[in-house]
PLY file of the C-alpha trace (Angstrom):
ply
format ascii 1.0
element vertex 94
property float x
property float y
property float z
element edge 93
property int vertex1
property int vertex2
end_header
102.38 89.80 115.12
103.91 88.03 118.10
101.45 88.40 121.00
104.29 88.38 123.57
105.84 91.48 122.01
105.04 94.69 123.89
104.57 97.81 121.82
105.23 101.32 123.06
102.21 102.48 121.09
98.63 101.36 120.56
98.34 101.04 116.77
94.53 101.28 116.83
94.63 104.54 118.81
97.13 106.12 116.41
95.06 105.11 113.39
91.82 106.35 115.03
93.35 109.70 116.05
94.80 110.15 112.56
91.42 109.44 110.99
89.62 111.75 113.45
92.11 114.49 112.53
91.16 114.03 108.87
94.67 112.97 107.88
95.80 110.21 105.60
98.99 108.30 106.34
101.11 110.36 103.98
99.98 113.65 105.55
100.61 112.50 109.12
104.00 111.07 108.16
104.97 114.39 106.56
103.79 116.40 109.58
105.63 114.07 111.96
108.81 114.03 109.87
108.84 110.26 109.38
108.43 108.08 106.32
105.00 106.93 105.23
106.18 103.30 105.30
107.45 103.66 108.90
104.12 105.17 109.99
102.30 102.31 108.27
104.46 99.77 110.14
103.70 101.56 113.43
99.95 101.58 112.70
100.05 97.87 111.81
101.92 96.99 115.01
104.92 95.77 113.02
107.29 98.44 114.35
107.83 99.63 117.89
108.02 103.43 117.89
110.60 105.05 120.14
109.52 107.78 122.58
110.97 110.53 120.34
108.99 109.20 117.35
105.83 108.98 119.46
106.47 112.60 120.45
106.63 113.64 116.80
103.41 111.79 116.00
101.67 113.23 119.06
102.69 116.79 118.14
101.46 116.26 114.58
98.12 114.99 115.92
97.84 117.69 118.60
97.70 115.20 121.45
99.86 113.85 124.27
102.21 110.88 123.91
100.08 109.07 126.51
97.15 109.22 124.07
99.15 107.02 121.68
100.14 104.41 124.24
98.29 101.34 125.47
95.93 102.30 128.31
96.74 101.42 131.90
94.40 99.91 134.47
94.91 99.13 138.15
95.56 95.49 138.99
94.33 93.83 142.18
97.30 95.23 144.13
96.55 98.78 142.96
99.42 99.00 140.46
98.74 100.20 136.95
99.15 97.55 134.26
98.75 97.49 130.49
95.41 96.57 129.00
94.35 96.12 125.39
91.03 97.96 125.63
90.86 101.74 125.06
90.04 103.92 128.03
86.48 105.29 128.19
86.07 108.75 126.67
85.23 110.22 130.09
88.55 108.99 131.47
90.49 110.56 128.58
88.84 113.95 129.04
89.41 114.06 132.80
0 1
1 2
2 3
3 4
4 5
5 6
6 7
7 8
8 9
9 10
10 11
11 12
12 13
13 14
14 15
15 16
16 17
17 18
18 19
19 20
20 21
21 22
22 23
23 24
24 25
25 26
26 27
27 28
28 29
29 30
30 31
31 32
32 33
33 34
34 35
35 36
36 37
37 38
38 39
39 40
40 41
41 42
42 43
43 44
44 45
45 46
46 47
47 48
48 49
49 50
50 51
51 52
52 53
53 54
54 55
55 56
56 57
57 58
58 59
59 60
60 61
61 62
62 63
63 64
64 65
65 66
66 67
67 68
68 69
69 70
70 71
71 72
72 73
73 74
74 75
75 76
76 77
77 78
78 79
79 80
80 81
81 82
82 83
83 84
84 85
85 86
86 87
87 88
88 89
89 90
90 91
91 92
92 93
């Protein structure tokens, strides 16, 4: 994958949430109303999911769209910027 490409979603988070929900790719794709191959591309970081698709996946997983997106952290000027590391569990439950 091209490192310069920005994804709307965090593939690792989607895969982890799907696994934690006890779903395989086919089941999540069916619940979200998307094809299994499209979900696989999203989870591999080969496809950039649109906000409506992220909404479908989030509803199927019982979470918020923000839970599927790359985490944000404050930069030195106080603005939030993208990071590649998942937020600590305490921050997600706040």
